[in-house]
C-alpha positions as CSV (number, residue, x, y, z in Angstrom):
1,M,-41.0,197.4,-124.9
2,Q,-38.7,200.4,-124.4
3,P,-35.3,198.8,-123.0
4,I,-34.2,199.0,-119.3
5,T,-30.8,200.3,-118.9
6,L,-29.1,199.0,-115.7
7,P,-25.9,200.0,-114.3
8,V,-23.4,197.4,-113.8
9,A,-22.2,198.7,-110.8
10,E,-25.4,198.4,-109.0
11,L,-26.2,195.2,-110.6
12,K,-23.0,193.5,-109.0
13,S,-24.2,194.4,-105.4
14,A,-27.7,193.7,-106.2
15,L,-26.8,190.2,-107.8
16,A,-24.8,189.1,-104.9
17,G,-28.1,189.8,-102.6
18,L,-30.6,188.5,-104.6
19,G,-28.1,185.2,-105.1
20,K,-28.5,184.5,-101.5
21,V,-32.4,183.7,-101.7
22,I,-32.2,181.9,-105.6
23,N,-32.3,178.0,-104.9
24,A,-30.6,176.6,-107.6
25,K,-31.7,173.3,-106.9
26,A,-35.4,174.5,-107.5
27,T,-37.6,172.4,-109.7
28,L,-39.7,175.3,-110.8
29,P,-38.0,177.0,-113.6
30,V,-39.2,180.2,-113.3
31,L,-37.8,180.4,-109.6
32,H,-34.4,180.7,-111.1
33,H,-35.3,184.0,-112.7
34,L,-35.3,187.3,-111.5
35,K,-38.1,189.8,-112.2
36,V,-37.1,193.5,-113.5
37,E,-39.6,196.1,-113.1
38,R,-39.8,199.6,-114.1
39,T,-42.7,201.7,-112.4
40,A,-44.4,204.7,-113.7
41,D,-42.2,206.8,-111.8
42,G,-39.1,205.4,-113.4
43,W,-37.8,203.3,-110.5
44,I,-35.9,200.1,-111.5
45,A,-36.4,196.8,-108.9
46,L,-35.3,193.5,-109.1
47,T,-36.8,190.5,-107.1
48,G,-35.5,187.1,-106.5
49,T,-37.5,184.4,-104.8
50,D,-37.6,180.6,-103.3
51,L,-41.5,180.7,-102.7
52,D,-41.2,181.2,-99.1
53,R,-38.8,184.6,-99.0
54,F,-38.7,187.4,-101.4
55,V,-35.8,189.7,-101.5
56,T,-36.5,193.2,-103.5
57,M,-33.6,195.6,-104.6
58,R,-34.3,199.3,-105.7
59,L,-31.7,200.8,-107.8
60,E,-30.6,204.3,-107.0
61,H,-31.9,206.2,-109.8
62,P,-34.9,206.6,-112.0
63,A,-34.8,206.0,-115.5
64,A,-37.1,207.3,-118.5
65,G,-39.5,204.8,-119.6
66,P,-43.0,203.5,-119.3
67,P,-43.9,200.6,-116.6
68,A,-42.7,197.4,-117.7
69,T,-41.9,194.1,-116.0
70,M,-39.8,191.1,-117.7
71,L,-38.1,187.7,-116.0
72,L,-34.4,187.4,-116.7
73,P,-32.3,184.0,-115.8
74,Y,-30.3,184.7,-113.0
75,D,-27.2,183.0,-113.9
76,Q,-27.2,184.3,-117.6
77,L,-27.5,187.6,-116.2
78,A,-24.4,187.1,-113.8
79,Q,-22.5,185.7,-116.2
80,V,-22.8,188.9,-118.3
81,V,-22.5,191.3,-115.5
82,K,-19.5,189.5,-114.6
83,N,-17.7,190.2,-117.7
84,C,-18.4,193.9,-117.8
85,G,-16.7,197.1,-115.9
86,R,-18.4,198.7,-113.3
87,G,-18.7,202.1,-115.3
88,E,-20.5,200.3,-118.0
89,T,-24.4,199.6,-118.4
90,I,-26.2,196.9,-120.1
91,E,-29.9,197.0,-121.6
92,V,-32.5,194.2,-121.3
93,E,-35.8,194.2,-122.6
94,A,-38.6,191.5,-123.6
95,S,-40.7,190.7,-126.5
96,P,-42.9,187.4,-126.9
97,E,-40.5,185.8,-128.8
98,A,-37.5,186.3,-126.5
99,S,-35.7,188.2,-124.1
100,I,-32.7,190.0,-124.7
101,I,-29.6,191.4,-122.9
102,R,-27.4,193.8,-124.6
103,F,-23.8,194.3,-123.3
104,P,-21.0,196.3,-124.3
105,L,-18.5,194.7,-126.7
106,G,-15.7,197.1,-127.6
107,N,-17.2,200.3,-129.5
108,E,-20.4,198.2,-130.3
109,F,-23.1,196.1,-128.2
110,G,-23.5,192.4,-128.3
111,E,-26.8,191.0,-127.4
112,S,-27.8,187.4,-126.1
113,K,-31.0,186.2,-126.8
114,L,-32.8,184.2,-124.0
115,T,-35.8,182.1,-123.5
116,F,-39.4,184.6,-122.9
117,V,-40.9,183.7,-119.9
118,A,-44.1,185.5,-119.2
119,P,-43.9,187.7,-116.2
120,E,-47.2,186.2,-114.8
121,E,-45.4,182.9,-114.0
122,F,-43.5,184.9,-111.3
123,P,-45.3,184.4,-107.8
124,V,-47.0,187.1,-106.4
125,T,-44.8,189.1,-103.7
126,P,-46.9,189.8,-100.5
127,R,-48.2,193.0,-99.6
128,L,-48.1,193.7,-95.7
129,Q,-50.7,196.1,-94.7
130,A,-49.3,196.9,-91.4
131,D,-47.2,200.1,-90.6
132,A,-43.5,200.1,-90.7
133,V,-41.8,200.6,-87.3
134,P,-38.2,201.5,-87.2
135,L,-35.7,199.5,-85.3
136,P,-33.2,201.0,-83.5
137,A,-29.6,199.4,-84.0
138,A,-29.4,197.9,-80.2
139,V,-32.6,195.9,-81.5
140,R,-31.0,195.1,-84.9
141,E,-28.0,193.7,-83.3
142,S,-29.8,191.5,-81.2
143,I,-31.7,190.1,-83.7
144,L,-28.8,189.5,-85.5
145,E,-27.0,187.7,-82.6
146,A,-29.9,185.6,-81.9
147,M,-30.1,184.1,-85.1
148,D,-26.6,183.4,-84.9
149,C,-27.8,180.8,-81.7
150,D,-30.4,179.7,-83.6
151,S,-30.6,175.7,-84.6
152,I,-30.3,174.4,-87.9
153,D,-31.7,171.2,-87.2
154,S,-34.5,170.5,-89.7
155,S,-36.6,168.3,-87.0
156,R,-36.7,171.1,-85.1
157,Y,-38.0,173.7,-87.2
158,V,-39.4,175.8,-84.6
159,L,-36.1,176.5,-83.6
160,N,-34.6,177.7,-86.9
161,G,-35.8,180.9,-86.3
162,T,-35.5,183.9,-83.8
163,F,-38.5,184.2,-81.3
164,I,-39.8,187.8,-80.6
165,D,-41.7,187.3,-77.3
166,T,-44.4,190.2,-76.4
167,C,-46.2,188.5,-73.5
168,N,-45.0,191.5,-71.5
169,P,-46.0,194.6,-73.8
170,K,-43.3,196.9,-72.3
171,A,-40.6,194.3,-72.2
172,N,-40.6,192.4,-75.3
173,Y,-37.6,189.6,-75.6
174,I,-35.6,188.5,-78.4
175,V,-35.0,184.6,-78.1
176,G,-32.6,182.6,-80.2
177,T,-31.3,178.8,-79.4
178,D,-30.1,175.4,-80.6
179,G,-30.9,173.5,-77.3
180,K,-27.1,173.9,-76.2
181,H,-27.0,177.4,-75.6
182,L,-29.8,180.1,-75.4
183,Y,-29.3,184.0,-76.2
184,S,-32.1,186.5,-75.1
185,A,-32.1,190.3,-74.8
186,N,-34.9,192.1,-73.2
187,S,-36.0,195.7,-72.8
188,F,-37.8,196.2,-76.1
189,A,-41.1,197.6,-76.8
190,L,-42.2,196.7,-80.6
191,P,-45.9,197.3,-81.5
192,L,-47.0,193.6,-82.1
193,K,-50.0,192.1,-81.1
194,H,-48.8,188.7,-81.1
195,S,-45.4,187.0,-80.2
196,L,-43.8,185.6,-83.6
197,I,-41.1,183.5,-85.3
198,L,-38.7,185.4,-87.8
199,P,-37.1,182.6,-90.0
200,N,-33.5,182.9,-90.0
201,H,-31.9,183.5,-93.4
202,K,-28.3,184.4,-94.6
203,F,-29.6,187.5,-96.4
204,L,-30.6,189.1,-92.8
205,G,-26.7,188.6,-91.9
206,W,-25.1,189.9,-95.4
207,R,-23.1,193.0,-94.6
208,E,-24.1,195.1,-97.3
209,F,-27.8,194.7,-95.9
210,N,-26.6,195.8,-92.6
211,A,-25.1,198.7,-93.9
212,D,-27.9,200.0,-96.0
213,G,-29.3,202.3,-93.0
214,E,-31.9,201.6,-90.7
215,W,-34.4,198.8,-90.7
216,Q,-37.8,199.1,-91.0
217,F,-39.9,196.6,-89.6
218,K,-43.6,195.0,-90.4
219,A,-45.7,192.0,-89.7
220,D,-48.9,190.7,-90.3
221,D,-50.7,187.3,-89.3
222,K,-48.4,185.3,-91.7
223,H,-45.6,187.2,-92.9
224,V,-42.7,189.6,-91.6
225,Q,-40.9,192.4,-93.6
226,L,-37.6,193.9,-92.8
227,S,-36.3,196.6,-95.4
228,S,-33.5,199.0,-95.3
229,R,-33.0,202.2,-97.8
230,R,-32.9,200.0,-101.0
231,W,-33.7,196.7,-99.8
232,R,-36.4,194.5,-98.5
233,F,-36.9,191.4,-97.2
234,I,-40.3,189.4,-96.8
235,A,-40.5,185.9,-95.5
236,K,-43.3,183.5,-94.0
237,Q,-43.3,183.3,-90.0
238,I,-42.4,180.1,-88.7
239,E,-45.4,178.2,-87.7
240,G,-45.7,176.5,-84.4
241,N,-45.3,177.1,-80.6
242,Y,-41.9,178.3,-79.5
243,P,-40.9,176.2,-76.5
244,D,-41.2,177.9,-73.0
245,W,-37.6,179.3,-72.9
246,R,-38.0,180.9,-69.5
247,V,-37.7,177.6,-67.9
248,T,-34.2,177.0,-68.8
249,I,-32.9,180.4,-67.5
250,P,-31.2,180.0,-64.2
251,N,-32.3,182.5,-61.3
252,P,-29.7,184.9,-61.3
253,N,-29.7,185.2,-57.1
254,A,-28.6,181.5,-57.0
255,A,-24.9,182.5,-58.6
256,K,-22.7,182.4,-55.9
257,T,-19.0,182.8,-58.3
258,H,-19.3,186.2,-60.3
259,I,-16.5,186.9,-63.0
260,T,-16.2,190.2,-64.7
261,I,-13.8,191.2,-67.8
262,A,-13.4,194.6,-68.2
263,P,-14.7,195.4,-72.2
264,A,-11.5,196.6,-73.2
265,K,-9.9,193.1,-72.6
266,L,-12.4,191.1,-74.2
267,D,-10.7,190.7,-77.4
268,T,-7.2,190.1,-75.9
269,L,-8.9,187.0,-73.9
270,I,-10.6,186.0,-76.9
271,R,-7.1,185.6,-78.5
272,L,-5.7,183.7,-75.5
273,I,-8.4,181.4,-75.7
274,Q,-7.8,180.5,-79.4
275,R,-4.5,180.0,-78.5
276,M,-5.1,177.5,-75.6
277,P,-4.5,173.8,-76.5
278,C,-7.3,171.8,-77.2
279,H,-7.5,167.8,-76.6
280,D,-10.9,167.4,-77.6
281,E,-11.9,168.2,-81.1
282,R,-15.7,167.5,-80.8
283,L,-16.4,169.4,-77.9
284,F,-14.0,171.7,-78.2
285,C,-13.4,171.4,-74.4
286,I,-12.1,174.5,-72.5
287,G,-11.7,175.0,-68.3
288,L,-12.5,177.8,-66.4
289,E,-11.2,178.2,-62.8
290,W,-11.3,180.6,-59.9
291,R,-8.9,179.6,-57.4
292,Q,-6.9,181.8,-54.9
293,G,-8.0,184.6,-56.2
294,Q,-6.9,184.0,-59.6
295,F,-9.1,183.3,-62.9
296,L,-7.6,180.7,-65.2
297,L,-7.8,179.2,-68.5
298,L,-7.2,175.3,-68.5
299,G,-6.5,173.4,-71.6
300,K,-4.2,170.5,-72.4
301,D,-3.1,169.1,-76.0
302,S,-4.1,165.5,-75.4
303,H,-6.2,163.8,-72.6
304,A,-3.1,161.9,-71.1
305,E,-1.3,165.2,-70.5
306,P,-1.6,167.4,-66.9
307,W,-4.1,170.6,-67.5
308,L,-2.2,173.9,-68.4
309,R,-3.3,176.5,-66.3
310,V,-3.0,180.0,-67.8
311,P,-3.8,183.0,-65.7
312,V,-6.1,186.0,-67.2
313,P,-5.2,189.1,-66.0
314,D,-7.4,192.4,-65.1
315,V,-10.3,190.2,-63.9
316,Q,-12.5,190.8,-61.0
317,A,-14.0,188.1,-59.4
318,T,-16.2,187.4,-56.2
319,G,-17.5,184.2,-54.5
320,P,-16.4,180.5,-53.7
321,E,-13.8,178.8,-55.7
322,I,-15.1,176.9,-58.8
323,T,-13.7,174.8,-61.7
324,I,-16.1,174.2,-64.8
325,F,-15.5,173.0,-68.3
326,V,-17.6,174.9,-71.2
327,N,-17.0,174.4,-75.2
328,R,-14.9,177.2,-76.2
329,K,-16.6,178.2,-79.4
330,L,-19.6,179.3,-77.2
331,L,-17.2,180.9,-74.8
332,I,-16.0,183.2,-77.7
333,K,-19.2,183.7,-79.0
334,A,-20.8,185.2,-75.8
335,L,-17.4,187.5,-75.4
336,H,-17.5,188.7,-78.9
337,Y,-21.1,189.7,-77.9
338,G,-19.6,191.7,-75.4
339,L,-21.2,189.7,-72.4
340,N,-18.4,190.5,-70.0
341,T,-20.0,188.8,-66.7
342,I,-19.9,185.3,-66.0
343,S,-21.9,184.0,-63.4
344,L,-21.6,180.4,-61.7
345,M,-23.8,178.4,-59.6
346,D,-22.1,175.1,-59.2
347,Q,-20.4,172.4,-61.4
348,A,-23.5,170.9,-62.3
349,A,-25.8,174.3,-63.5
350,P,-25.2,176.3,-66.8
351,L,-23.1,179.4,-66.9
352,R,-24.9,182.7,-67.4
353,F,-23.0,185.4,-69.5
354,H,-24.8,188.8,-69.2
355,S,-24.4,192.3,-69.8
356,Q,-27.0,195.2,-69.7
357,G,-30.3,193.2,-70.7
358,R,-28.7,190.6,-72.6
359,Q,-27.5,187.2,-71.8
360,M,-26.7,183.8,-73.2
361,I,-27.3,180.5,-71.2
362,V,-24.6,177.5,-72.0
363,M,-24.5,174.4,-70.8
364,Q,-21.6,173.2,-69.1
365,L,-19.5,169.9,-70.5
366,R,-19.4,167.1,-67.8
367,A,-16.2,166.6,-65.8
368,V,-13.6,164.2,-67.7
369,E,-11.3,161.5,-66.2
370,G,-8.4,163.5,-64.4
371,S,-10.0,167.0,-64.6
372,P,-9.8,169.0,-61.6
373,Q,-13.5,168.5,-61.2
374,E,-13.1,165.0,-60.7
375,A,-10.1,165.6,-58.2
376,A,-12.0,168.0,-56.3
377,K,-14.6,165.2,-55.4
378,P,-14.2,163.9,-52.0
379,A,-13.1,160.6,-51.4
380,P,-15.8,158.3,-49.9
381,A,-15.9,158.1,-46.2
382,P,-15.3,154.4,-45.1
383,V,-18.3,152.6,-43.5
384,T,-17.7,151.2,-40.1
385,L,-20.3,149.0,-38.1
386,P,-20.1,149.0,-34.2
387,P,-19.2,145.2,-33.4
388,S,-22.0,143.4,-31.6
389,R,-19.7,140.4,-31.1
390,P,-16.2,139.2,-31.4
391,V,-15.5,138.8,-34.7
392,P,-13.5,135.4,-35.6
393,P,-10.1,135.6,-37.6
394,P,-10.3,135.2,-41.1
395,T,-9.7,131.6,-42.2
396,P,-7.0,131.2,-45.0
397,P,-7.9,131.5,-48.6
398,Q,-8.5,127.7,-50.1
399,P,-7.6,127.0,-53.4
400,T,-10.7,126.8,-55.6
401,T,-11.3,126.8,-59.3
402,P,-12.7,130.2,-60.7
403,M,-16.6,131.0,-60.1
404,I,-18.7,131.5,-63.5
405,T,-21.6,133.4,-62.9
406,T,-24.3,134.6,-65.5
407,P,-25.9,137.8,-65.4
408,N,-28.8,136.8,-63.7
409,S,-26.9,135.2,-61.0
410,E,-27.6,136.7,-57.4
411,G,-24.5,135.2,-56.1
412,P,-21.1,137.2,-55.8
413,T,-19.0,137.4,-58.9
414,A,-15.6,135.9,-59.4
415,N,-13.3,139.1,-58.0
416,D,-16.6,139.9,-55.4
417,S,-16.4,143.5,-56.6
418,K,-19.5,144.1,-59.1
419,S,-23.2,142.9,-58.8
420,A,-25.0,141.8,-61.7
421,L,-26.9,145.1,-61.7
422,E,-23.9,146.9,-61.9
423,E,-22.4,145.0,-64.7
424,A,-25.8,145.5,-66.5
425,I,-25.2,149.0,-66.0
426,D,-21.7,148.7,-67.3
427,L,-22.9,147.1,-70.6
428,T,-25.6,150.2,-71.3
429,L,-22.6,152.6,-70.7
430,Q,-20.6,150.6,-73.4
431,I,-23.6,150.5,-75.8
432,R,-24.0,154.1,-75.6
433,D,-20.1,154.7,-76.4
434,K,-20.5,152.3,-79.2
435,F,-23.7,154.3,-80.4
436,T,-21.7,157.6,-80.1
437,D,-18.8,156.5,-82.3
438,G,-21.3,155.3,-85.0
439,F,-22.8,158.6,-84.8
440,N,-19.4,160.6,-85.0
441,L,-18.6,158.4,-88.0
442,L,-21.9,159.1,-89.9
443,R,-21.2,162.9,-88.9
444,D,-17.6,163.0,-90.7
445,L,-19.2,160.8,-93.5
446,S,-21.9,163.5,-93.9
447,L,-19.0,166.2,-93.9
448,K,-16.9,164.2,-96.6
449,L,-19.9,164.0,-98.7
450,K,-20.6,167.6,-98.8
451,S,-16.9,168.4,-99.4
452,I,-16.9,166.3,-102.7
453,H,-20.8,167.9,-103.0
454,R,-19.1,171.4,-103.3
455,E,-16.3,170.3,-105.3
456,H,-18.9,168.5,-107.9
457,K,-21.0,172.1,-107.8
458,T,-17.9,174.3,-108.3
459,S,-16.7,171.9,-111.5
460,S,-20.0,172.1,-112.8
461,K,-20.4,176.0,-112.6
462,E,-17.1,176.3,-114.3
463,F,-18.2,173.8,-117.3
464,N,-21.6,176.0,-117.2
465,S,-19.8,179.0,-117.6
466,V,-17.7,178.0,-120.4
467,R,-20.5,176.5,-122.1
468,Y,-22.4,179.7,-121.9
469,T,-19.5,181.5,-123.1
470,L,-19.2,179.3,-126.1
471,R,-23.1,179.7,-126.8
472,T,-22.8,183.7,-126.7
473,L,-20.0,183.5,-129.3
474,Q,-22.4,181.7,-131.7
475,G,-25.0,183.9,-131.2
476,L,-22.8,187.0,-131.4
477,K,-23.9,189.7,-133.8
478,L,-21.7,193.0,-134.9
């Protein structure tokens, strides 16, 4: 076949994007390869896949030559391109005996011979027959924001995608949730017959794909396609029924307190939140308080310390005074999205961040001991009964031996303060806390194992790089 010429400058960008869909742990050897095609018009395209997703990148300029298709190992092609300058080019060709990569080596060309893999072994890229629909920038932004709120829990795979709800043809919704917070945006009208779940993938959030012009959208019964000027992403839709997300949205009319931050002040507020002390490294708790005409942030370094109150200027608020607690990471995310109005209902209902048809619902954190929420709770009123007859004076206590009761005893306890049922409830709470501590330890162990695995992968890649360089030098022909 006539060699295919590939410019290194474009290859570096192409390999960065294609690498996001290549699965290094795939058991099928063909999934570690890229398909390189030259069409009859001379356009050159590179495709990578993990069977469920296909990413294709078309080079900027056509090249002369007849149609041709070949497969190249991703890792070895990336290693060759890494050692080339951006202004250089490489040539690739294939024969039944071997695939060859030729690369600049001083004033000559070196070449690397690779095991030939037949192009027919590469999975067939789905072809969607639907018409492409341009996605406005607002829709694309909403899709990316919803994906950032999707779950990563594999046990709830249906939440690992972004839901495009078309129940109302004139006002579609884009929804993403992980069970702890929910994002939705409306006022879109996409020409879709049915609702669908768009799978979340890191390629869609890649900066270069988002900077490559307007997105085009296609969908059929099984697949969905998002494409830009040079890139194309095809994936299987997530099957299953998305939960009824509307039931989690609180009634906007039930909100009593509304806090509005000027859009120009959101970045300043985010930096202030990031500097607030945090005593809870698991839930990243921070307090929001509207009191005496001021909006305050609450934080502290440790559980034993009193709450530090920091006033936030340039905030407009209306409604009754309230103090709530929330995960600061979710608070920062909502502000990053430009959701500058916070609607609060009571100290048990979720928070609603919203702005111009977009909203995020965030669950509150429960009140902790010593918090303003606990302090604000009224003390229980003493219960008095009208005397029906004279009450005799109490008899002086007699020295007795301590009473020992069993959990099944119906009599009074030693201190006469808790019933057997209350003690049983306390025991269940203690058991729950023990389970929570155990889950936290398992999470820490998982994070440690992931860190060790990453270090092992890095060392393995460095070793493979050295080994590949040695093999290249051994097979070098001048």
